[in-house]
C-alpha positions in Angstrom: 0.0 0.6 0.5 2.0 3.7 -0.5 1.8 6.1 2.1 -0.2 8.6 2.6 0.2 12.4 0.8 0.3 14.6 3.1 -0.2 17.7 3.2 1.9 20.7 5.1 0.7 23.7 6.2 1.1 26.4 3.3 2.4 29.8 4.5 1.9 32.7 2.2 4.1 35.6 2.4 2.5 37.4 1.2 -0.1 37.6 4.0 0.4 41.5 5.6 -0.9 39.4 8.8 2.4 38.7 10.3 0.9 37.8 13.9 -1.3 35.1 12.5 1.0 34.1 9.7 3.6 33.1 13.2 0.7 32.1 14.5 0.3 29.2 10.9 4.5 29.0 11.5 4.1 27.5 15.1 1.3 25.4 14.4 3.2 24.6 11.6 6.7 23.9 13.4 5.4 21.7 16.4 3.3 19.4 14.7 5.2 19.0 11.7 8.7 20.4 11.1 7.3 21.1 7.9 5.5 23.6 6.0 5.0 25.1 2.5 6.4 28.8 1.4 4.4 30.5 -1.2 4.5 34.1 -2.7 8.4 34.6 -1.7 9.6 36.7 -4.4 12.3 34.3 -6.1 10.1 33.9 -9.4 10.1 31.0 -12.2 12.6 32.2 -14.3 15.2 32.3 -11.5 14.9 28.4 -10.8 14.5 27.6 -13.8 18.6 28.9 -14.3 18.5 27.0 -12.3 18.0 23.7 -12.2 18.8 23.8 -16.1 22.6 25.0 -14.4 22.2 22.4 -11.9 21.2 19.8 -15.3 23.9 20.9 -17.0 26.2 20.5 -14.8 25.1 16.5 -13.5 25.1 15.8 -17.0 29.2 16.3 -18.1 31.1 12.8 -17.5 32.4 11.5 -14.8 35.3 12.6 -14.8 35.0 16.3 -15.8 32.9 16.2 -12.3 35.3 14.5 -10.4 38.1 17.3 -11.6 35.3 19.3 -8.9 35.5 16.7 -6.2 34.3 17.4 -3.0 37.0 19.4 -0.9 38.0 18.8 3.1 35.6 21.5 3.7 33.1 20.3 2.3 32.5 22.2 -0.6 31.7 20.8 -4.4 31.4 17.6 -6.5 30.2 13.6 -4.4 29.4 11.5 -6.8 26.8 8.5 -6.6 27.1 5.9 -4.2 29.0 8.1 -2.0 27.6 9.3 1.0 24.7 7.4 2.7 22.5 9.7 4.5 21.5 7.2 7.6 24.2 4.8 9.3 21.9 2.3 10.7 21.4 2.1 6.8 22.5 -1.7 5.7 22.1 -0.5 1.7 25.2 1.5 1.5 25.0 4.3 -0.9 21.9 6.9 -1.8 21.2 7.3 -5.5 22.2 10.4 -5.4 25.5 12.7 -6.8 25.9 16.7 -5.0 27.2 19.3 -5.4 28.1 21.8 -2.4 28.4 25.7 -2.0 29.0 27.2 0.7 28.8 31.2 1.9 29.0 32.6 -2.0 31.8 34.7 -1.1 33.8 32.4 0.4 36.8 31.8 -1.7 37.2 27.5 -0.2 34.0 27.2 -3.0 34.8 25.4 -6.1 33.3 26.6 -9.5 32.9 24.8 -13.2 35.3 26.6 -15.7 33.7 29.5 -17.3 34.8 27.8 -20.1 32.7 25.1 -19.9 30.0 26.7 -17.6 29.3 29.8 -18.4 26.9 31.1 -16.7 26.8 28.5 -13.1 28.2 31.0 -11.0 26.4 33.8 -11.9 22.9 31.9 -11.6 24.3 30.3 -8.2 25.1 34.2 -6.7 21.6 34.5 -7.7 20.1 32.0 -6.9 22.0 32.6 -3.3 21.0 36.4 -2.6 17.3 35.5 -2.8 17.3 32.2 -1.0 19.2 33.9 1.2 16.0 37.2 1.7 13.7 34.4 2.5 15.3 32.4 4.8 16.0 36.1 6.8 12.6 37.2 6.3 11.6 33.4 7.9 13.5 33.8 10.9 12.0 37.1 12.0 8.7 34.8 11.4 9.5 32.2 13.2 10.9 34.5 16.8 7.5 36.2 16.8 5.8 32.4 16.3 8.4 31.5 19.4 6.9 34.9 21.1 9.9 37.5 20.9 10.2 39.7 19.2 10.8 39.6 15.6 14.1 41.3 15.5 15.5 38.8 18.0 17.9 36.6 15.7 18.9 39.8 14.3 19.7 40.9 18.1 22.0 38.6 19.1 24.2 38.1 16.4 23.4 35.0 14.9 22.8 37.0 11.1 25.4 38.9 11.2 28.0 37.1 8.7 25.3 33.3 8.7 26.3 30.9 6.9 24.4 29.8 4.2 25.2 26.4 2.5 23.3 25.2 -0.5 23.5 22.3 -2.7 22.2 20.9 -5.8 20.9 17.7 -5.4 20.0 14.7 -8.9 18.4 11.8 -8.1 19.3 9.4 -10.5 16.7 7.7 -12.5 17.5 3.0 -13.6 18.9 1.9 -10.8 21.0 -0.3 -10.8 20.1 -4.1 -9.6 22.6 -4.4 -6.9 20.9 -0.7 -5.5 18.0 -2.2 -5.2 16.0 -1.0 -2.7 18.3 1.5 -1.6 16.9 4.9 -1.3 17.4 8.7 -2.9 18.3 9.9 0.1 18.4 7.8 3.2 16.3 8.7 6.3 17.3 11.6 7.5 16.9 15.2 10.3 18.8 18.7 9.5 21.6 19.7 11.7 20.9 23.3 10.7 19.3 26.3 12.1 16.5 25.4 9.2 16.4 23.9 5.3 14.5 25.8 2.1 14.1 23.4 -0.9 12.9 23.5 -4.4 12.4 20.7 -5.8 11.6 20.2 -9.9 7.7 18.5 -9.2 9.4 14.7 -9.4 7.8 13.1 -6.1 9.8 11.1 -4.0 9.8 13.2 -0.7 8.6 11.1 2.5 8.7 12.8 6.8 8.0 10.1 9.6 6.9 12.9 12.0 7.5 9.9 14.7 10.8 8.9 14.3 10.4 6.7 17.4 7.1 5.2 16.2 7.5 1.2 14.7 6.8 0.2 12.5 7.7 4.0 11.4 4.7 5.7 9.3 6.0 7.6 5.3 4.0 9.6 4.3 4.2 11.1 0.6 5.2 15.1 1.0 3.0 16.3 -2.8 4.5 18.6 -5.1 3.2 22.0 -5.1 3.5 24.5 -8.0 6.1 27.5 -6.4 5.9 26.6 -3.3 9.6 25.8 -1.6 9.9 23.2 1.3 10.5 24.5 4.5 12.0 22.5 7.1 13.1 22.4 11.2 16.9 22.0 11.4 18.1 20.6 14.0 20.3 23.6 16.1 16.9 25.2 15.8 15.4 22.0 17.9 18.1 22.9 19.9 17.3 26.3 19.7 13.4 26.2 21.3 13.7 22.8 23.5 12.4 20.5 21.8 9.3 22.8 21.5 9.7 23.3 17.3 10.8 19.4 15.5 12.7 18.8 13.3 11.7 16.2 11.7 13.2 12.6 9.8 12.6 13.1 6.6 14.5 11.2 3.3 14.1 11.4 -0.5 12.3 7.2 -1.8 14.1 6.0 -5.8 10.9 6.6 -8.3 13.0 5.5 -10.7 12.5 8.9 -11.9 15.5 11.0 -12.3 15.3 13.7 -10.0 16.4 17.2 -9.2 16.7 19.4 -6.4 17.8 22.2 -4.0 18.4 22.8 -0.8 20.1 25.4 0.4 21.3 25.1 4.7 20.8 28.4 6.6 22.5 28.9 9.7 23.4 31.5 12.1 27.6 32.5 12.1 30.1 30.5 13.7 30.5 32.8 16.6 26.1 32.8 17.8 25.9 30.8 21.0 23.1 28.7 20.7 21.0 27.8 24.7 17.6 28.2 25.1 15.4 30.2 24.3 14.5 32.1 27.1 10.3 31.2 25.9 10.6 28.1 25.7 12.0 26.4 29.0 9.7 27.1 32.5 10.4 25.6 35.7 8.4 22.5 34.5 10.3 22.9 31.1 13.9 23.0 32.0 16.5 23.0 29.3 17.4 20.3 28.1 20.9 21.2 26.5 23.6 23.1 27.2 24.8 26.0 25.8 27.2 25.8 22.8 27.9 28.3 19.9 26.4 27.5 16.2 29.8 26.1 14.2 31.2 24.1 17.6 28.4 22.3 16.9 27.8 22.4 13.2 32.0 21.2 13.3 30.5 17.6 15.9 27.6 16.2 13.7 29.5 16.9 10.1 32.7 14.7 12.1 30.3 12.0 13.1 28.8 12.5 9.1 32.0 12.1 8.0 33.0 9.8 9.7 30.8 6.9 9.3 
């Protein structure tokens, strides 16, 4: 039997009723950990250009792509089967290839040659600027949703030199016999503050709202044309004392090529992540000690890449 379709909350950023939007986001983050955003200001031309350039790169011969193989700073290309997001999976090698871009002006980034892909870098820079702006707007609304001043995260310096990573993803259409049963992206949660995802509409994304339930119930996230899919990451769950939920998700292989782009938004590395005042009380004390954002991310990534 196919998993049920999950109709996530829909947040309209064109609404002028910020209090109402904030309450909708609060409910979405507590109940689902995921929601859609429409009227976000990124037009179809920008998204189509992003996917065109992404496809052009992933269509290159493997030998060409490997010239930009992901470096020790986690920037660049990773080939199919190089990553398994679920450490408990017995099926090693997710059915995807990726390209990771860090903060856009960071000298550690790798770029295809301008001669081969003249529009690549300007396209990525344009999308990065626009998706970062959407992220800032959402962080302001999330502050309101947490019963904080809308500028709270700005005032504590979280958004001074924020750290954004753009990951381009290509999920394979043809599945080798040896990889039958593998996932496009095996079950995982995101380590970050929030993730902003755009997809090409091909199905595959599923979420599990109760990770400790046995057996787990996976629900299909259906495509909403023109919408971004937003999810809360582990860092935000920690910041909110688990008031907001970071949900396990995966991408199933559907025998069809699929393209998406995930933007992972984090505060600057020196920002201290500690339980928010509005998320704790005498009956609900802080569950986690304070930690710098950079230390938290590095520890999570160190463990992930040491497997």
